[in-house]
C-alpha positions as CSV (number, residue, x, y, z in Angstrom):
1,X,24.6,-15.9,-12.7
2,X,22.5,-12.7,-12.5
3,X,20.5,-12.1,-15.6
4,X,20.3,-8.5,-16.8
5,X,17.1,-7.1,-18.0
6,X,17.6,-4.0,-20.1
7,X,14.8,-1.6,-19.6
8,X,14.9,1.6,-21.7
9,X,12.2,4.3,-21.5
10,X,11.9,8.0,-21.5
11,X,9.8,10.4,-19.3
12,X,11.6,13.6,-20.1
13,X,8.5,15.8,-19.7
14,X,8.4,15.2,-16.0
15,X,9.9,18.1,-14.1
16,X,11.9,15.8,-11.8
17,X,13.9,14.6,-14.8
18,X,13.5,10.9,-15.2
19,X,15.5,9.3,-18.0
20,X,16.6,6.1,-19.7
21,X,17.6,3.5,-17.2
22,X,19.1,0.0,-17.1
23,X,17.5,-2.0,-14.3
24,X,17.3,-5.6,-12.9
25,X,13.9,-7.3,-12.8
26,X,11.7,-6.1,-9.9
27,X,11.2,-8.0,-6.7
28,X,7.9,-9.4,-5.3
29,X,7.0,-5.8,-4.1
30,X,7.4,-4.5,-7.7
31,X,10.6,-2.6,-6.7
32,X,14.1,-2.4,-8.3
33,X,17.0,-0.1,-8.0
34,X,16.6,2.9,-10.4
35,X,19.1,5.8,-10.2
36,X,21.4,8.2,-8.4
37,X,20.6,11.9,-8.9
38,X,23.8,14.0,-8.6
39,X,23.9,17.8,-8.2
40,X,26.9,18.2,-10.5
41,X,28.8,21.4,-10.9
42,X,30.5,20.2,-14.1
43,X,28.2,17.8,-16.0
44,X,30.6,17.1,-18.9
45,X,33.6,16.4,-16.7
46,X,31.6,13.9,-14.6
47,X,30.1,12.3,-17.7
48,X,33.6,11.7,-19.1
49,X,34.6,10.1,-15.7
50,X,31.6,7.8,-15.5
51,X,32.1,6.8,-19.1
52,X,35.8,6.1,-18.5
53,X,34.6,3.8,-15.7
54,X,32.5,1.8,-18.1
55,X,29.1,3.5,-18.2
56,X,27.2,4.4,-21.4
57,X,26.2,8.1,-21.8
58,X,22.7,8.9,-23.0
59,X,20.6,12.0,-23.3
60,X,17.1,12.2,-22.0
61,X,15.3,15.6,-22.2
62,X,17.4,18.1,-20.3
63,X,19.4,15.5,-18.5
64,X,22.7,13.8,-19.2
65,X,22.6,10.3,-17.9
66,X,25.3,7.6,-17.6
67,X,23.9,4.1,-17.2
68,X,25.4,1.0,-15.8
69,X,23.8,-2.4,-15.1
70,X,21.7,-1.9,-12.1
71,X,21.7,2.0,-12.0
72,X,21.4,5.1,-14.1
73,X,23.5,8.1,-12.9
74,X,21.8,11.5,-13.5
75,X,24.1,14.4,-13.8
76,X,22.3,17.7,-13.3
77,X,22.3,21.1,-11.6
78,X,19.2,23.0,-12.1
79,X,19.6,26.5,-13.7
80,X,20.0,29.1,-10.9
81,X,20.2,26.3,-8.2
82,X,23.0,26.6,-5.6
83,X,25.9,24.2,-6.0
84,X,25.8,21.0,-3.8
85,X,26.1,21.8,-0.1
86,X,28.8,19.1,0.4
87,X,29.7,15.6,-0.5
88,X,28.2,12.2,0.6
89,X,30.3,11.9,3.7
90,X,28.4,13.4,6.6
91,X,25.0,12.5,5.1
92,X,22.9,9.5,5.9
93,X,24.2,7.9,2.6
94,X,27.9,7.8,3.2
95,X,28.8,6.4,-0.1
96,X,27.7,4.2,-3.0
97,X,29.4,1.3,-4.6
98,X,30.2,-0.6,-7.8
99,X,31.5,-4.1,-8.4
100,X,34.2,-4.8,-11.0
101,X,35.8,-8.0,-12.2
102,X,39.4,-6.9,-11.4
103,X,40.0,-3.9,-9.1
104,X,43.6,-3.5,-9.9
105,X,43.1,-3.7,-13.7
106,X,40.2,-1.2,-13.4
107,X,42.3,1.2,-11.3
108,X,45.1,1.2,-13.7
109,X,42.8,1.9,-16.6
110,X,40.9,4.6,-14.8
111,X,44.0,6.4,-13.7
112,X,45.2,6.5,-17.2
113,X,41.9,8.2,-18.0
114,X,42.3,10.8,-15.1
115,X,39.6,9.2,-12.9
116,X,40.3,10.3,-9.4
117,X,41.0,6.9,-7.6
118,X,42.1,6.3,-4.1
119,X,43.7,3.1,-2.7
120,X,41.7,0.6,-0.6
121,X,41.6,0.5,3.1
122,X,44.6,-1.1,5.0
123,X,46.4,-2.0,1.8
124,X,43.5,-4.0,0.3
125,X,44.0,-4.8,-3.4
126,X,40.4,-5.9,-3.9
127,X,39.0,-2.5,-2.9
128,X,39.4,1.1,-4.1
129,X,37.6,4.4,-3.9
130,X,36.7,7.0,-6.5
131,X,36.0,10.5,-5.0
132,X,34.6,12.9,-7.6
133,X,35.4,16.7,-7.6
134,X,31.9,17.1,-6.0
135,X,32.9,14.6,-3.3
136,X,30.6,11.8,-4.2
137,X,32.3,8.8,-2.6
138,X,32.2,5.5,-4.6
139,X,33.5,2.3,-3.2
140,X,34.9,-0.2,-5.7
141,X,34.9,-3.8,-4.8
142,X,35.8,-7.0,-6.7
143,X,33.8,-10.0,-7.9
144,X,35.8,-12.0,-10.5
145,X,32.7,-14.2,-11.2
146,X,30.2,-11.5,-12.1
147,X,28.7,-11.2,-15.6
148,X,29.5,-7.5,-16.2
149,X,32.8,-5.6,-16.3
150,X,31.1,-3.1,-13.9
151,X,27.8,-3.0,-12.2
152,X,26.0,-1.3,-9.4
153,X,26.5,-2.9,-6.0
154,X,25.5,-1.0,-2.9
155,X,24.2,2.1,-1.1
156,X,25.8,2.4,2.3
157,X,23.8,4.2,5.0
158,X,25.2,5.6,8.3
159,X,22.7,5.9,11.1
160,X,22.8,5.9,14.9
161,X,23.5,2.6,16.4
162,X,20.0,2.5,18.0
163,X,18.5,2.7,14.4
164,X,20.3,-0.2,12.7
165,X,17.6,-2.7,13.2
166,X,14.9,-0.2,12.6
167,X,16.3,1.0,9.2
168,X,16.8,-2.6,8.0
169,X,13.2,-3.4,8.9
170,X,11.9,-0.2,7.3
171,X,13.5,-0.9,3.9
172,X,12.4,-4.6,4.1
173,X,8.7,-3.6,4.9
174,X,8.4,-0.6,2.5
175,X,10.3,-1.9,-0.5
176,X,10.4,-5.6,0.0
177,X,14.2,-5.7,0.5
178,X,15.5,-9.0,1.8
179,X,17.2,-8.6,5.1
180,X,20.6,-10.2,5.7
181,X,24.2,-9.4,6.3
182,X,27.0,-7.9,4.2
183,X,30.1,-8.8,6.1
184,X,29.7,-7.5,9.6
185,X,27.0,-5.1,8.7
186,X,23.3,-5.6,8.6
187,X,21.9,-5.2,5.1
188,X,18.9,-5.6,2.9
189,X,19.0,-6.6,-0.8
190,X,16.9,-5.2,-3.7
191,X,17.3,-6.1,-7.3
192,X,20.4,-4.1,-8.4
193,X,21.4,-2.9,-5.0
194,X,22.5,-4.1,-1.6
195,X,21.5,-1.6,1.1
196,X,24.2,-1.7,3.8
197,X,23.6,-0.1,7.3
198,X,26.5,1.0,9.5
199,X,26.8,3.0,12.7
200,X,27.4,6.7,12.1
201,X,30.4,8.1,14.1
202,X,28.9,11.5,14.2
203,X,25.4,13.0,13.5
204,X,24.3,12.9,9.8
205,X,22.2,15.2,7.6
206,X,19.8,14.7,4.8
207,X,20.9,13.9,1.3
208,X,18.8,16.6,-0.2
209,X,20.9,19.4,-1.5
210,X,24.2,17.4,-1.3
211,X,26.0,16.0,-4.3
212,X,23.9,12.8,-4.1
213,X,20.6,14.6,-3.8
214,X,18.5,11.6,-3.9
215,X,18.3,7.9,-4.8
216,X,15.6,6.5,-7.0
217,X,13.7,3.2,-7.0
218,X,11.6,2.0,-9.9
219,X,8.2,0.8,-8.8
220,X,5.5,-1.2,-10.7
221,X,2.0,0.1,-10.0
222,X,3.2,3.3,-8.4
223,X,-0.2,4.9,-7.8
224,X,-1.3,1.9,-5.6
225,X,2.2,1.8,-4.0
226,X,1.8,5.4,-2.9
227,X,-1.6,4.8,-1.4
228,X,0.0,2.0,0.7
229,X,2.7,4.4,1.8
230,X,0.2,7.0,2.9
231,X,-1.8,4.3,4.7
232,X,1.3,3.4,6.6
233,X,1.7,7.1,7.7
234,X,4.5,8.0,5.1
235,X,4.2,11.5,3.8
236,X,4.7,12.0,0.1
237,X,7.0,15.1,-0.4
238,X,5.8,15.2,-3.9
239,X,2.4,13.4,-4.6
240,X,1.9,10.8,-7.2
241,X,2.2,12.6,-10.5
242,X,1.5,10.9,-13.9
243,X,2.6,11.9,-17.3
244,X,-0.3,11.4,-19.6
245,X,1.8,11.5,-22.7
246,X,4.1,8.7,-21.7
247,X,2.1,6.8,-19.0
248,X,5.1,7.2,-16.6
249,X,4.7,8.5,-13.1
250,X,6.8,9.6,-10.1
251,X,6.6,10.6,-6.4
252,X,9.1,11.6,-3.7
253,X,9.5,10.6,-0.1
254,X,12.1,10.9,2.7
255,X,13.0,7.9,4.8
256,X,12.9,8.5,8.6
257,X,16.8,9.2,8.6
258,X,16.8,11.8,5.9
259,X,17.4,9.9,2.6
260,X,15.6,11.7,-0.2
261,X,13.9,9.0,-2.4
262,X,12.3,9.3,-5.8
263,X,9.9,6.7,-6.9
264,X,9.4,6.1,-10.7
265,X,7.0,4.0,-12.7
266,X,8.4,3.5,-16.2
267,X,6.0,2.0,-18.8
268,X,6.7,-0.2,-21.7
269,X,10.2,-1.6,-20.8
270,X,12.0,-3.0,-23.9
């Protein structure tokens, strides 16, 4: 049984907009899954949808957040910013995923609450998809033995076939993700998230500017972690930035395939 560690904190003064989160304990590299940051045209409508799916809505600074075991979902579109350039399909992150205890029970309940649900592939009853109005694609899978009614499960990357081994090795080296398989796909596991790697049928683009603008990992000892990234030749798109009032910190990077990634250090977990 996976044990949940509830971690609540606030860093609302940082311009990137960190917020309360609910994460699993970090791995040996000090890393755990943190958040999805969505460029959301209609914050309230999306908040209602995620709450209907089983999340808990909270407010942190200027951000509306819905948290689930394993991930916090940020709903935001900066004032004056353009709407998302498109959905997740076509980007390096094709979709994200949740696990529920019973897919068909969840689907019936969500449809009654006007959540946009699509059937599973090839008539599967243990799979469904939610596609938001902003075209965030969410796969829903079933695990009848899991502890939580719903929890974060995976981030599904699409990359060229020649990059499958490389991306698995990169996330294993940089974030300490444990390499393995998920079904027929190579994968790597972090606390709170399976990272799944599939072959892209067509060329993909960066996540930045799309509905899923970036994913976030929480990192213990972020300043030292960033120095290791730079020593490994990884460019910080936003350098290590500390909030002296909270003790929290953040930085941004891209992976080599165009995934925009926020790194957060969140002090004093409860």
